ZAMARGU-4260 file (C-alpha; in steps of 0.2 Angstrom, whole numbers, plus 5000, padded with zeros to 4 digits):
<rodrens>
0) 5811/5880/4190 | 5799/5866/4186 | 5785/5879/4185 | 5794/5889/4173 | 5798/5874/4162
5) 5780/5869/4162 | 5774/5886/4157 | 5787/5887/4143 | 5781/5870/4136 | 5763/5876/4137
10) 5765/5894/4129 | 5780/5894/4118 | 5776/5889/4100 | 5786/5886/4085 | 5772/5892/4073
15) 5755/5901/4073 | 5747/5884/4070 | 5756/5876/4085 | 5751/5891/4096 | 5733/5888/4091
20) 5735/5870/4096 | 5742/5874/4113 | 5729/5887/4116 | 5716/5874/4113 | 5724/5862/4125
25) 5725/5875/4138 | 5707/5879/4136 | 5702/5861/4137 | 5712/5859/4153 | 5704/5874/4161
30) 5687/5868/4157 | 5691/5851/4164 | 5699/5857/4180 | 5687/5872/4183 | 5670/5863/4183
35) 5659/5857/4197 | 5670/5841/4200 | 5662/5832/4185 | 5672/5828/4170 | 5660/5833/4156
40) 5667/5835/4138 | 5669/5853/4133 | 5656/5857/4120 | 5662/5860/4102 | 5654/5877/4101
45) 5663/5883/4116 | 5680/5878/4109 | 5676/5885/4092 | 5671/5902/4100 | 5687/5902/4111
50) 5699/5899/4097 | 5690/5912/4086 | 5696/5905/4069 | 5688/5901/4053 | 5680/5884/4051
55) 5694/5878/4040 | 5708/5882/4053 | 5697/5876/4067 | 5695/5859/4059 | 5713/5858/4055
60) 5717/5861/4074 | 5705/5849/4080 | 5711/5836/4067 | 5729/5839/4073 | 5724/5836/4091
65) 5715/5820/4087 | 5730/5814/4077 | 5742/5818/4090 | 5731/5809/4103 | 5730/5824/4114
70) 5711/5826/4113 | 5696/5817/4107 | 5678/5820/4102 | 5667/5810/4114 | 5648/5807/4117
75) 5642/5803/4134 | 5625/5798/4139 | 5615/5811/4149 | 5598/5811/4158 | 5588/5818/4143
80) 5601/5819/4129 | 5619/5814/4126 | 5633/5826/4130 | 5646/5828/4116 | 5662/5838/4115
85) 5681/5838/4116 | 5690/5829/4131 | 5708/5827/4134 | 5716/5810/4134
</rodrens>
């Protein structure tokens, strides 16, 4: 029962915009959990490509996720250059 409630909360959306936000959150979770054990931020281009929307809609989705404090854009130092991208809060 808990699993079904979790899936309903993750997939059922009120509007198309809400569906895009939930799709972005699911993708960020999958990128975080499916890595090599290191919690690197998901690159902006990868999230943009996964959503497959126009730049205006993509900016609206990422702005909504940032305002709702579900995701944030971070920059982490790397060996040669910094890594930047989206990370869940």
